PAFI-103014 format. One line per field, with one value per residue (C-alpha): residue number from 1; residue in three letters; chain; y negated, x, z negated. Coordinates in steps of 0.02 Angstrom, whole numbers. Example, Ala and Ser with C-alpha at 12.3 -4.5 7.8 and 13.67 -1.06 7.14 Angstrom:
vonu = [1 / 2]
semi = [ALA / SER]
miro = [A / A]
v = [225 / 53]
u = [615 / 684]
w = [-390 / -357]
This chain:
vonu = [1 / 2 / 3 / 4 / 5 / 6 / 7 / 8 / 9 / 10 / 11 / 12 / 13 / 14 / 15 / 16 / 17 / 18 / 19 / 20 / 21 / 22 / 23 / 24 / 25 / 26 / 27 / 28 / 29 / 30 / 31 / 32 / 33 / 34 / 35 / 36 / 37 / 38 / 39 / 40 / 41 / 42 / 43 / 44 / 45 / 46 / 47 / 48 / 49 / 50 / 51 / 52 / 53 / 54 / 55 / 56 / 57 / 58 / 59 / 60 / 61 / 62 / 63 / 64 / 65 / 66 / 67 / 68 / 69 / 70 / 71 / 72 / 73 / 74 / 75 / 76 / 77 / 78 / 79 / 80 / 81 / 82 / 83 / 84 / 85 / 86 / 87 / 88 / 89 / 90 / 91 / 92 / 93 / 94 / 95 / 96 / 97 / 98 / 99 / 100 / 101 / 102 / 103 / 104 / 105 / 106 / 107 / 108 / 109 / 110 / 111 / 112 / 113 / 114 / 115 / 116 / 117 / 118 / 119 / 120 / 121 / 122 / 123 / 124 / 125 / 126 / 127 / 128 / 129 / 130 / 131 / 132 / 133 / 134 / 135 / 136 / 137 / 138 / 139 / 140 / 141 / 142 / 143 / 144 / 145 / 146 / 147 / 148 / 149 / 150 / 151 / 152 / 153 / 154 / 155 / 156 / 157 / 158 / 159 / 160 / 161 / 162 / 163 / 164 / 165 / 166 / 167 / 168 / 169 / 170 / 171 / 172 / 173 / 174 / 175 / 176 / 177 / 178 / 179 / 180 / 181 / 182 / 183 / 184 / 185 / 186 / 187 / 188 / 189 / 190 / 191 / 192 / 193 / 194 / 195 / 196 / 197 / 198 / 199 / 200 / 201 / 202 / 203 / 204 / 205 / 206 / 207 / 208 / 209 / 210 / 211 / 212 / 213 / 214 / 215 / 216 / 217 / 218 / 219 / 220 / 221 / 222 / 223 / 224 / 225 / 226 / 227 / 228 / 229 / 230 / 231 / 232 / 233 / 234 / 235 / 236 / 237 / 238 / 239 / 240 / 241 / 242 / 243 / 244 / 245 / 246 / 247 / 248 / 249 / 250 / 251 / 252 / 253 / 254 / 255 / 256 / 257 / 258 / 259 / 260 / 261 / 262 / 263 / 264 / 265 / 266 / 267 / 268 / 269 / 270 / 271 / 272 / 273 / 274 / 275 / 276 / 277 / 278 / 279 / 280 / 281 / 282 / 283 / 284 / 285 / 286 / 287 / 288 / 289 / 290 / 291 / 292 / 293 / 294 / 295 / 296 / 297 / 298 / 299 / 300 / 301 / 302 / 303 / 304 / 305 / 306 / 307 / 308 / 309 / 310 / 311 / 312 / 313 / 314 / 315 / 316 / 317 / 318 / 319 / 320 / 321 / 322 / 323 / 324 / 325 / 326 / 327 / 328 / 329 / 330 / 331 / 332 / 333 / 334 / 335 / 336 / 337 / 338 / 339 / 340 / 341 / 342 / 343 / 344 / 345 / 346 / 347 / 348 / 349 / 350 / 351 / 352 / 353 / 354 / 355 / 356 / 357 / 358]
semi = [MET / TRP / PRO / ASP / ARG / ARG / LEU / ILE / ASP / LEU / PHE / LYS / THR / GLU / PHE / PRO / ILE / VAL / LEU / ALA / PRO / MET / ALA / GLY / VAL / MET / ASP / ALA / GLU / LEU / VAL / ILE / ALA / VAL / ALA / GLN / GLY / GLY / GLY / LEU / GLY / SER / LEU / PRO / SER / ALA / LEU / LEU / SER / PRO / GLU / LYS / ALA / ARG / GLU / GLN / VAL / HIS / ILE / ILE / ARG / GLN / ARG / VAL / LYS / ALA / PRO / LEU / ASN / MET / ASN / PHE / PHE / CYS / HIS / THR / PRO / VAL / ASP / LEU / THR / PRO / GLU / ALA / GLU / ALA / ARG / TRP / LYS / GLN / ARG / LEU / MET / ALA / TYR / TYR / THR / GLU / HIS / GLY / LEU / ASP / PRO / ALA / ALA / PRO / VAL / ALA / ALA / ALA / ASN / ARG / ALA / PRO / PHE / ASP / ALA / ALA / PHE / CYS / GLU / VAL / VAL / GLU / GLU / LEU / LYS / PRO / GLU / VAL / VAL / SER / PHE / HIS / PHE / GLY / LEU / PRO / GLU / SER / ALA / LEU / LEU / LYS / ARG / VAL / LYS / ALA / ALA / GLY / CYS / LEU / ILE / ILE / SER / SER / ALA / THR / THR / VAL / LYS / GLU / ALA / VAL / TRP / LEU / GLU / GLN / ARG / GLY / VAL / ASP / ALA / VAL / ILE / ALA / GLN / GLY / ALA / GLU / ALA / GLY / GLY / HIS / ARG / GLY / MET / PHE / LEU / THR / ASP / LYS / ILE / ALA / GLU / GLN / PRO / GLY / THR / PHE / ALA / LEU / VAL / PRO / GLN / VAL / ALA / ASP / ALA / VAL / LYS / VAL / PRO / VAL / ILE / ALA / ALA / GLY / GLY / ILE / ALA / ASP / GLY / ARG / GLY / ILE / ALA / ALA / ALA / PHE / ALA / LEU / GLY / ALA / SER / GLY / VAL / GLN / ILE / GLY / SER / ALA / TYR / LEU / ARG / CYS / PRO / GLU / SER / LYS / VAL / SER / ALA / GLY / GLY / ARG / LYS / ALA / LEU / ALA / GLU / ALA / ARG / ASP / ASP / SER / THR / VAL / ILE / THR / ASN / VAL / MET / THR / GLY / ARG / PRO / ALA / ARG / GLY / VAL / GLN / ASN / ARG / LEU / MET / ARG / GLU / ALA / GLY / PRO / ILE / SER / PRO / ASP / ALA / PRO / PRO / PHE / PRO / HIS / ALA / ALA / THR / ALA / LEU / GLY / PRO / LEU / LYS / THR / ALA / ALA / GLU / LYS / GLN / GLY / ARG / VAL / ASP / PHE / THR / ASN / LEU / TRP / ALA / GLY / GLN / ALA / VAL / ALA / LEU / GLY / ARG / GLU / VAL / PRO / ALA / ALA / GLU / LEU / THR / ARG / ASP / LEU / ALA / LYS / SER / ALA / LEU / ALA / ARG / LEU / LYS / ALA / VAL / ALA / GLY]
miro = [A / A / A / A / A / A / A / A / A / A / A / A / A / A / A / A / A / A / A / A / A / A / A / A / A / A / A / A / A / A / A / A / A / A / A / A / A / A / A / A / A / A / A / A / A / A / A / A / A / A / A / A / A / A / A / A / A / A / A / A / A / A / A / A / A / A / A / A / A / A / A / A / A / A / A / A / A / A / A / A / A / A / A / A / A / A / A / A / A / A / A / A / A / A / A / A / A / A / A / A / A / A / A / A / A / A / A / A / A / A / A / A / A / A / A / A / A / A / A / A / A / A / A / A / A / A / A / A / A / A / A / A / A / A / A / A / A / A / A / A / A / A / A / A / A / A / A / A / A / A / A / A / A / A / A / A / A / A / A / A / A / A / A / A / A / A / A / A / A / A / A / A / A / A / A / A / A / A / A / A / A / A / A / A / A / A / A / A / A / A / A / A / A / A / A / A / A / A / A / A / A / A / A / A / A / A / A / A / A / A / A / A / A / A / A / A / A / A / A / A / A / A / A / A / A / A / A / A / A / A / A / A / A / A / A / A / A / A / A / A / A / A / A / A / A / A / A / A / A / A / A / A / A / A / A / A / A / A / A / A / A / A / A / A / A / A / A / A / A / A / A / A / A / A / A / A / A / A / A / A / A / A / A / A / A / A / A / A / A / A / A / A / A / A / A / A / A / A / A / A / A / A / A / A / A / A / A / A / A / A / A / A / A / A / A / A / A / A / A / A / A / A / A / A / A / A / A / A / A / A / A / A / A / A / A / A / A / A / A / A / A / A / A / A / A / A / A / A / A / A / A / A / A / A / A / A / A / A]
v = [-13740 / -13741 / -13583 / -13576 / -13620 / -13571 / -13749 / -13804 / -13670 / -13680 / -13881 / -13890 / -14039 / -14066 / -14068 / -13994 / -14152 / -14211 / -14388 / -14381 / -14474 / -14630 / -14701 / -14893 / -14930 / -14861 / -14844 / -14779 / -14891 / -14785 / -14615 / -14660 / -14710 / -14564 / -14450 / -14529 / -14491 / -14315 / -14271 / -14243 / -14409 / -14394 / -14511 / -14539 / -14537 / -14528 / -14715 / -14726 / -14724 / -14598 / -14755 / -14814 / -14657 / -14630 / -14796 / -14756 / -14582 / -14665 / -14795 / -14654 / -14542 / -14684 / -14716 / -14535 / -14363 / -14272 / -14174 / -14252 / -14227 / -14298 / -14302 / -14283 / -14272 / -14132 / -14191 / -14164 / -14331 / -14395 / -14521 / -14667 / -14683 / -14857 / -14828 / -14777 / -14917 / -15043 / -14960 / -14990 / -15176 / -15207 / -15148 / -15246 / -15407 / -15498 / -15487 / -15553 / -15707 / -15735 / -15742 / -15841 / -15708 / -15657 / -15481 / -15481 / -15531 / -15370 / -15274 / -15173 / -14980 / -14864 / -14803 / -14624 / -14502 / -14315 / -14210 / -14196 / -14143 / -14320 / -14309 / -14127 / -14200 / -14316 / -14183 / -14076 / -14220 / -14278 / -14104 / -14158 / -14021 / -14019 / -14058 / -14075 / -14081 / -14147 / -14079 / -13895 / -13877 / -13903 / -13783 / -13630 / -13678 / -13844 / -13745 / -13625 / -13768 / -13850 / -13686 / -13660 / -13836 / -13755 / -13844 / -13785 / -13806 / -13859 / -13914 / -13962 / -13839 / -13903 / -13723 / -13553 / -13504 / -13647 / -13598 / -13411 / -13492 / -13582 / -13441 / -13324 / -13453 / -13447 / -13609 / -13603 / -13679 / -13735 / -13906 / -13869 / -14024 / -14054 / -14169 / -14295 / -14321 / -14505 / -14521 / -14432 / -14252 / -14132 / -14019 / -13932 / -13772 / -13859 / -14028 / -13999 / -14129 / -14093 / -13921 / -13971 / -13895 / -14002 / -13972 / -13885 / -13743 / -13746 / -13716 / -13544 / -13483 / -13532 / -13453 / -13289 / -13291 / -13328 / -13262 / -13437 / -13563 / -13677 / -13869 / -13951 / -14116 / -14231 / -14309 / -14279 / -14436 / -14392 / -14260 / -14182 / -14172 / -14069 / -13954 / -13915 / -13876 / -13756 / -13670 / -13659 / -13572 / -13707 / -13697 / -13900 / -14057 / -14189 / -14354 / -14514 / -14627 / -14652 / -14729 / -14863 / -14997 / -14968 / -15112 / -15002 / -14972 / -15105 / -15123 / -15308 / -15432 / -15413 / -15230 / -15214 / -15314 / -15197 / -15042 / -15119 / -15145 / -14977 / -14833 / -14665 / -14704 / -14835 / -14721 / -14640 / -14533 / -14632 / -14628 / -14810 / -14848 / -14737 / -14617 / -14471 / -14429 / -14499 / -14559 / -14733 / -14885 / -14935 / -15103 / -15223 / -15125 / -14955 / -15028 / -15113 / -14993 / -14825 / -14732 / -14614 / -14693 / -14615 / -14773 / -14753 / -14696 / -14535 / -14525 / -14647 / -14777 / -14832 / -14922 / -15026 / -15146 / -15155 / -15246 / -15424 / -15431 / -15349 / -15489 / -15621 / -15570 / -15522 / -15707 / -15753 / -15628 / -15502 / -15334 / -15313 / -15217 / -15141 / -14953 / -14932 / -14737 / -14672 / -14545 / -14522 / -14528 / -14704 / -14788 / -14686 / -14780 / -14876 / -15039 / -14956 / -14922 / -14751 / -14665 / -14711 / -14643 / -14484 / -14439 / -14489 / -14370 / -14227 / -14265 / -14295 / -14124 / -14012 / -14081 / -14025 / -13861 / -13838 / -13888 / -13769 / -13627 / -13655]
u = [881 / 876 / 790 / 933 / 1104 / 1201 / 1230 / 1282 / 1417 / 1472 / 1490 / 1556 / 1421 / 1304 / 1140 / 1090 / 1073 / 1176 / 1186 / 1131 / 1285 / 1204 / 1329 / 1315 / 1220 / 1338 / 1518 / 1610 / 1518 / 1361 / 1471 / 1546 / 1389 / 1292 / 1446 / 1440 / 1248 / 1305 / 1264 / 1374 / 1431 / 1439 / 1548 / 1480 / 1642 / 1574 / 1590 / 1746 / 1933 / 2053 / 2128 / 1971 / 1913 / 2080 / 2050 / 1866 / 1927 / 2070 / 1937 / 1822 / 1962 / 2032 / 1860 / 1788 / 1849 / 1707 / 1690 / 1678 / 1587 / 1657 / 1525 / 1559 / 1465 / 1497 / 1400 / 1473 / 1527 / 1425 / 1502 / 1386 / 1353 / 1346 / 1160 / 1107 / 1197 / 1103 / 932 / 951 / 1024 / 877 / 747 / 835 / 841 / 707 / 756 / 939 / 842 / 736 / 892 / 1008 / 1127 / 1231 / 1184 / 1349 / 1457 / 1579 / 1512 / 1608 / 1580 / 1494 / 1609 / 1526 / 1663 / 1648 / 1764 / 1921 / 2108 / 2144 / 2001 / 2043 / 2230 / 2136 / 2034 / 2184 / 2270 / 2127 / 2062 / 1875 / 1790 / 1644 / 1655 / 1480 / 1440 / 1294 / 1245 / 1309 / 1497 / 1660 / 1766 / 1818 / 2008 / 1959 / 1844 / 1966 / 2090 / 1951 / 1919 / 2114 / 2126 / 2009 / 1848 / 1678 / 1573 / 1392 / 1286 / 1123 / 988 / 823 / 759 / 781 / 887 / 1008 / 1024 / 1064 / 1185 / 1276 / 1285 / 1357 / 1494 / 1545 / 1461 / 1451 / 1268 / 1142 / 1051 / 865 / 818 / 644 / 558 / 507 / 707 / 773 / 926 / 966 / 899 / 1026 / 960 / 1089 / 1023 / 863 / 810 / 611 / 582 / 395 / 428 / 542 / 469 / 414 / 516 / 374 / 368 / 553 / 622 / 548 / 585 / 769 / 780 / 719 / 834 / 1005 / 1096 / 1195 / 1112 / 989 / 989 / 815 / 818 / 673 / 532 / 608 / 628 / 572 / 568 / 395 / 489 / 646 / 530 / 445 / 593 / 649 / 476 / 512 / 658 / 800 / 957 / 963 / 926 / 997 / 916 / 955 / 803 / 760 / 942 / 926 / 866 / 990 / 1102 / 1255 / 1196 / 1245 / 1071 / 1049 / 918 / 796 / 825 / 782 / 621 / 579 / 608 / 514 / 354 / 367 / 227 / 196 / 173 / 300 / 419 / 453 / 569 / 636 / 788 / 795 / 919 / 1059 / 1002 / 971 / 814 / 817 / 690 / 687 / 577 / 474 / 538 / 502 / 611 / 543 / 366 / 395 / 518 / 485 / 488 / 549 / 599 / 669 / 770 / 872 / 1059 / 1129 / 1191 / 1286 / 1281 / 1103 / 1175 / 1307 / 1195 / 1087 / 1235 / 1219 / 1029 / 1055 / 1164 / 1066 / 917 / 982 / 1046 / 869 / 830 / 745 / 783 / 689 / 848 / 920 / 895 / 842 / 849 / 736 / 618 / 437 / 449 / 548 / 405 / 440 / 618 / 667 / 774 / 880 / 1073 / 1100 / 1187 / 1027 / 920 / 1014 / 1000 / 807 / 782 / 858 / 767 / 605 / 634 / 670 / 522 / 411 / 494 / 464 / 280 / 251 / 349 / 248]
w = [-2083 / -1884 / -1821 / -1688 / -1740 / -1577 / -1515 / -1682 / -1694 / -1506 / -1521 / -1711 / -1738 / -1881 / -1769 / -1611 / -1537 / -1372 / -1302 / -1130 / -1027 / -951 / -828 / -816 / -973 / -1106 / -1163 / -1304 / -1422 / -1403 / -1400 / -1565 / -1660 / -1605 / -1667 / -1822 / -1843 / -1816 / -1630 / -1481 / -1399 / -1221 / -1103 / -922 / -818 / -658 / -626 / -723 / -649 / -734 / -811 / -879 / -940 / -1036 / -1119 / -1172 / -1238 / -1334 / -1416 / -1472 / -1546 / -1644 / -1728 / -1748 / -1778 / -1695 / -1537 / -1378 / -1218 / -1050 / -901 / -716 / -557 / -431 / -277 / -98 / -31 / 125 / 240 / 279 / 467 / 544 / 598 / 417 / 364 / 480 / 452 / 262 / 283 / 402 / 260 / 136 / 242 / 182 / 1 / 65 / 148 / -15 / -121 / -12 / 35 / 172 / 240 / 341 / 170 / 129 / -33 / -150 / -101 / -211 / -352 / -405 / -367 / -390 / -501 / -426 / -458 / -532 / -646 / -695 / -735 / -869 / -937 / -966 / -1040 / -1155 / -1192 / -1238 / -1331 / -1202 / -1008 / -940 / -746 / -652 / -474 / -506 / -543 / -465 / -361 / -452 / -456 / -543 / -655 / -723 / -750 / -875 / -959 / -983 / -1058 / -1199 / -1148 / -1177 / -989 / -987 / -848 / -787 / -722 / -639 / -610 / -661 / -502 / -554 / -738 / -673 / -545 / -680 / -813 / -682 / -661 / -832 / -909 / -1112 / -1112 / -987 / -991 / -938 / -859 / -841 / -713 / -866 / -876 / -834 / -723 / -581 / -549 / -581 / -441 / -327 / -255 / -189 / -109 / -148 / -263 / -277 / -348 / -497 / -640 / -802 / -972 / -1047 / -912 / -872 / -1037 / -1092 / -919 / -924 / -1107 / -1041 / -885 / -969 / -1121 / -1163 / -1274 / -1176 / -1202 / -1163 / -1086 / -1020 / -1126 / -1280 / -1384 / -1571 / -1700 / -1620 / -1450 / -1527 / -1638 / -1475 / -1384 / -1512 / -1504 / -1326 / -1360 / -1340 / -1452 / -1451 / -1342 / -1245 / -1267 / -1175 / -1148 / -1346 / -1346 / -1224 / -1344 / -1479 / -1514 / -1448 / -1276 / -1134 / -1066 / -999 / -1091 / -945 / -961 / -1129 / -1105 / -968 / -1071 / -1209 / -1109 / -1026 / -1051 / -1016 / -836 / -808 / -717 / -550 / -459 / -324 / -202 / -163 / -291 / -242 / -111 / -220 / -325 / -503 / -622 / -694 / -743 / -585 / -502 / -367 / -244 / -292 / -275 / -103 / -13 / -95 / -221 / -89 / 64 / 234 / 255 / 92 / 151 / 59 / -108 / -166 / -20 / -56 / -203 / -100 / -11 / -180 / -262 / -212 / -241 / -396 / -472 / -395 / -476 / -641 / -653 / -664 / -788 / -673 / -647 / -473 / -400 / -561 / -590 / -762 / -772 / -904 / -933 / -966 / -1155 / -1145 / -1230 / -1402 / -1404 / -1537 / -1584 / -1716 / -1736 / -1639 / -1798 / -1891 / -1746 / -1731 / -1906 / -1907 / -1757 / -1836 / -2016 / -1918 / -1823 / -1960 / -2065 / -1915 / -1881 / -2072 / -2071 / -1936 / -1997 / -2161]
């Protein structure tokens, strides 16, 4: 019934729907629910230790017999200079004073680690059916080990050039991440945020440029979006924002309220939350210090000094310093169980595709 079954056949899932890995707002519970609904569950592992990743995968494997995707970052770590740290602390000083916080107090360092040998050993041990990467791919020796473990490999491209680069290095599918998408931009061959194409423009051009299946991501939150992605040449979709208000997500009460009130113009691309461009629901810090600020230190160090502010504001029910990553279709999200939502998305998409074909 699907016009292109390549992704279903590749992943061996019921539906060509991939849960976007959303670090910080989900864990095994959402992965399990989406898998039970027929989609590919993705475990965001960039914020996890190898031990925690093992624990989460074991929970998933005990609950469902379904394919699993483990997601990792591939950024090149950049040291935080004392000058950059001081400049950022100075920019945040008024907020620290307002919340009665000591800016000189030690804070936990940002824990977004790139894929390395230790994580590769975890993959070799756990053998997830799919491994996805963000910000490119790991070094070739690690990539070979992941392939040798029997894992399919996918990664995000924000331009046609990035998609071709990924295919040349052996990925099994490409995620075409349009500018509408929530979360960090997967860009790795460019830093020109103003040139990032939208999903509607990107997907057909990527589909023309590569032979591997294309997974459309960005602004897709209902059956209409899924049907449109197939019409543009995609073999499947990756969806994140539509799941944020599901009971299985770990979004805070304040975050859920902000998401429920979000509209089509509520999100912006910002660097003030982590130091790297990402799309999220606009909060106080984004409005007052950004959304793009030259004072934000490089990824992931901007998040470090925000930790105490985030905690203090959330205790008061506010998300002034919380990175609520979400895409431009966030308003289409619904408060329904994730398994039910996955089935509804597929059913609606098939009905729309049938109507168009008829």
